[in-house]
C-alpha positions as CSV (number, residue, x, y, z in Angstrom):
1,M,124.2,98.9,81.8
2,T,121.4,100.8,79.9
3,E,120.7,100.7,76.2
4,N,121.0,103.8,73.9
5,R,117.6,104.3,72.3
6,V,114.7,102.8,74.3
7,L,111.0,102.9,74.1
8,G,109.2,102.4,77.4
9,I,105.5,101.1,77.5
10,D,103.4,100.5,80.6
11,T,99.6,99.8,80.6
12,A,99.4,98.3,84.1
13,T,97.3,101.3,85.3
14,D,96.5,103.8,82.5
15,V,98.4,104.3,79.1
16,R,102.0,105.4,79.4
17,V,104.8,105.7,76.9
18,G,108.2,107.2,77.1
19,V,111.5,107.4,75.0
20,A,115.0,107.8,76.4
21,V,118.3,108.2,74.5
22,D,121.6,107.6,76.3
23,G,119.7,107.4,79.6
24,E,118.0,110.7,79.1
25,I,114.2,111.1,78.8
26,V,113.5,112.8,75.5
27,A,109.7,112.2,75.1
28,R,106.6,111.1,77.0
29,A,103.0,110.5,75.9
30,E,100.3,109.4,78.2
31,L,96.6,109.1,78.7
32,A,95.1,109.1,82.2
33,D,92.3,106.6,81.3
34,S,92.2,103.0,82.4
35,R,89.7,102.0,79.7
36,Q,91.2,103.2,76.4
37,H,94.3,101.0,76.1
38,V,93.4,99.5,72.7
39,E,92.4,102.7,71.1
40,Q,95.1,105.0,72.3
41,L,98.4,103.1,72.8
42,T,99.4,103.0,69.1
43,P,98.9,106.7,68.6
44,L,100.7,107.5,71.8
45,I,103.7,105.4,70.8
46,A,103.7,107.1,67.4
47,A,103.5,110.5,69.1
48,A,106.3,109.8,71.5
49,L,108.7,108.5,68.8
50,A,107.9,111.6,66.6
51,E,108.8,113.9,69.5
52,A,112.0,112.0,70.0
53,G,112.8,112.1,66.2
54,L,113.1,108.3,66.0
55,R,111.6,105.6,63.8
56,P,110.8,102.2,65.4
57,A,113.6,100.6,63.4
58,E,116.1,103.0,65.1
59,L,115.2,101.7,68.6
60,D,117.7,99.4,70.4
61,L,115.2,98.1,73.0
62,V,111.6,98.1,74.1
63,C,111.1,98.1,77.8
64,V,107.7,97.0,79.0
65,G,105.9,97.0,82.3
66,L,104.5,93.4,83.0
67,G,102.1,94.6,85.8
68,P,100.6,93.5,88.0
69,G,97.5,95.0,86.5
70,P,94.0,94.3,85.1
71,F,93.9,91.6,82.4
72,T,92.9,93.4,79.3
73,G,94.9,96.7,79.6
74,L,98.1,94.8,80.6
75,R,97.8,92.4,77.7
76,V,97.4,95.3,75.2
77,G,100.8,96.9,76.3
78,I,102.7,93.7,76.4
79,A,101.5,92.6,73.0
80,A,102.4,95.9,71.5
81,A,105.9,95.7,72.9
82,Q,106.4,92.2,71.7
83,V,105.3,93.0,68.2
84,L,107.6,96.1,68.1
85,A,110.5,94.1,69.2
86,A,109.9,91.2,66.8
87,V,109.2,93.3,63.7
88,N,112.2,95.6,64.3
89,D,114.5,92.7,65.5
90,I,115.4,94.5,68.7
91,G,115.6,93.5,72.4
92,L,112.7,93.2,74.7
93,H,113.1,93.8,78.5
94,G,110.1,93.1,80.8
95,V,110.0,94.6,84.3
96,C,107.6,94.6,87.3
97,S,105.6,97.9,87.0
98,L,105.8,98.4,90.8
99,D,109.6,98.5,90.5
100,V,109.2,101.6,88.3
101,L,107.1,103.4,90.9
102,A,109.7,102.5,93.5
103,A,112.4,103.8,91.4
104,Q,110.5,107.1,91.0
105,A,110.0,107.3,94.7
106,V,113.7,107.1,95.7
107,R,114.4,109.8,93.0
108,T,111.8,112.2,94.3
109,P,113.3,115.1,96.2
110,G,112.4,115.0,100.0
111,F,111.2,111.4,99.9
112,S,112.5,109.4,102.9
113,A,111.5,105.9,104.1
114,P,114.2,104.7,106.6
115,E,112.1,101.5,107.2
116,G,111.2,100.9,103.7
117,F,108.0,101.6,101.8
118,L,105.2,100.0,99.7
119,A,104.4,100.7,96.0
120,V,100.7,100.2,95.4
121,T,98.2,100.3,92.5
122,D,94.4,99.6,92.2
123,A,93.5,96.0,91.6
124,R,89.8,96.7,91.8
125,R,87.4,94.3,93.6
126,K,88.4,96.2,96.7
127,E,92.0,95.0,96.5
128,V,95.4,96.5,95.6
129,Y,98.5,95.3,94.0
130,W,101.6,95.9,96.1
131,A,105.2,95.2,96.7
132,A,107.5,96.1,99.6
133,Y,110.9,97.9,99.1
134,A,113.9,98.7,101.0
135,P,114.8,102.5,101.5
136,D,117.0,102.3,98.2
137,G,114.2,100.9,96.1
138,T,115.3,97.3,96.1
139,R,112.1,95.0,96.2
140,R,111.9,92.9,99.4
141,E,108.5,91.3,98.9
142,G,105.8,90.8,96.3
143,P,104.3,91.6,94.0
144,S,101.0,90.4,95.6
145,V,97.3,91.2,95.7
146,N,95.4,91.8,99.0
147,A,92.8,93.9,100.6
148,P,94.2,97.3,101.6
149,T,93.8,96.5,105.3
150,D,96.2,93.5,105.0
151,L,99.2,95.4,103.9
152,P,102.4,96.0,106.1
153,A,102.4,99.2,108.0
154,L,104.8,101.3,105.8
155,P,104.8,104.5,103.8
156,V,102.9,104.1,100.6
157,V,103.6,105.4,97.1
158,G,101.8,104.9,93.8
159,P,98.3,105.6,92.3
160,G,96.8,103.1,94.8
161,A,98.0,104.9,97.9
162,V,94.6,106.7,98.5
163,L,93.0,103.2,98.8
164,V,95.4,102.3,101.6
165,T,95.8,105.6,103.6
166,G,92.8,107.6,102.4
167,E,95.2,110.2,101.0
168,P,97.2,110.5,97.6
169,G,100.7,109.4,97.9
170,P,103.9,111.3,96.5
171,I,103.8,109.2,93.3
172,D,100.4,109.3,91.6
173,H,101.3,107.8,88.2
174,L,104.0,105.6,86.6
175,D,106.6,107.5,84.6
176,A,107.3,105.6,81.3
177,G,110.1,108.0,80.5
178,L,111.9,106.8,83.6
179,L,111.1,103.3,82.6
180,A,112.8,103.9,79.3
181,A,115.7,105.7,80.9
182,L,116.5,102.9,83.4
183,N,115.5,100.0,81.1
184,T,117.9,97.1,81.8
185,G,119.0,98.7,85.0
186,L,115.6,97.6,86.5
187,P,115.4,93.8,87.4
188,A,114.2,91.6,84.6
189,A,110.8,90.0,85.2
190,G,110.5,87.7,82.2
191,T,108.0,88.4,79.4
192,E,104.8,87.0,80.8
193,P,102.1,89.3,82.3
194,L,101.9,89.4,86.1
195,Y,98.2,88.9,86.5
196,L,98.3,87.5,90.0
197,R,94.8,86.4,89.7
198,R,92.3,85.0,87.2
199,P,90.7,87.5,84.8
200,D,87.2,88.9,85.5
201,A,85.8,87.2,82.4
202,A,86.5,83.5,82.0
203,V,85.6,80.9,79.3
204,A,83.1,78.4,80.6
205,T,84.6,74.9,81.0
206,R,81.2,73.1,80.5
207,R,77.9,73.8,78.9
208,K,75.3,75.3,81.3
209,S,71.8,73.8,81.2
210,A,69.0,76.2,80.5
211,L,66.5,73.8,82.1
212,P,65.3,74.2,85.7
213,T,67.3,72.1,88.0
214,N,64.5,70.9,90.3
215,R,61.5,70.3,87.8
216,P,58.5,68.8,89.3
217,R,57.7,65.2,88.3
218,L,54.6,65.1,86.2
219,R,51.9,62.9,87.6
220,G,49.0,61.8,85.5
221,R,46.0,59.5,85.9
222,R,46.4,56.1,84.3
223,P,43.6,54.9,82.1
224,E,41.1,52.8,84.0
225,G,42.1,49.2,84.2
226,Q,45.9,49.8,83.5
227,Q,48.3,48.7,86.2
228,A,51.3,50.5,87.4
229,P,54.6,49.0,86.1
230,R,56.5,46.9,88.6
C-alpha cells in the first residue's frame, strides 16, 4: 500500500528529490553533482514541493534512500528527511537506494534480464556498491562493496555500470520521483545509513607524538675524574 502525498529524497549518489501524489509523480528536482549536497538539498526540496503545490505540513510521508553511499552526502539526505518527518509529525520510510535503481530497471521498456541483474553505484577507492536482483527486481544479495572485477557475471544497471563493464548502463541516475511514487511498496531498510565501510575521515583514537620515534641517544664526555653510574 502506498501513501498519498510523498516526498522522496536520495543523496546516495548526487542530489535527487521527487514528489508523488496518489502514486503519480508530480515533481522532480535534481542536481547531478556529488559534492554539493549540503548547499543544494534544501533549495531542491523547496522547489519540488512548490512545483507540486504542497507545503511540508501537507505531506503524508517522507521516503529516503539510505544508500549505500559516501558518508557525508548520504548523511545530509537522511538528516534532512528525519527533520522533515519529525517537525511535520509524519511518517519516515527508509529504503536501500539500490532497490530504487532495480525498480527503475524493471520498469524500463525493453529491459530484460532473465537470469537477474546487478544495480551498481560508484563507491570510490576503485570499488562499487552493488546488489543482485531477480528478473522482477526482488533483491537476492547485498548490498555490498567490492572491486568491480569481483562482481557476479550479470547485466548491470545504475550509474556505476561504466566502472564494471566499461560502458554506461540503461539506468544512469536514481529517480527520486519513482522513489516517492513507490514509497512503502519498496522494502523497508530501517532508518540508519548503509555506509558498508568506515568513512574516509576518522577521529583519531589516541594522540600522535610529534617527536621522532628513533631519536639517537645523546652521548657526552664525563668530566675528568667522574665515574660512570653503576
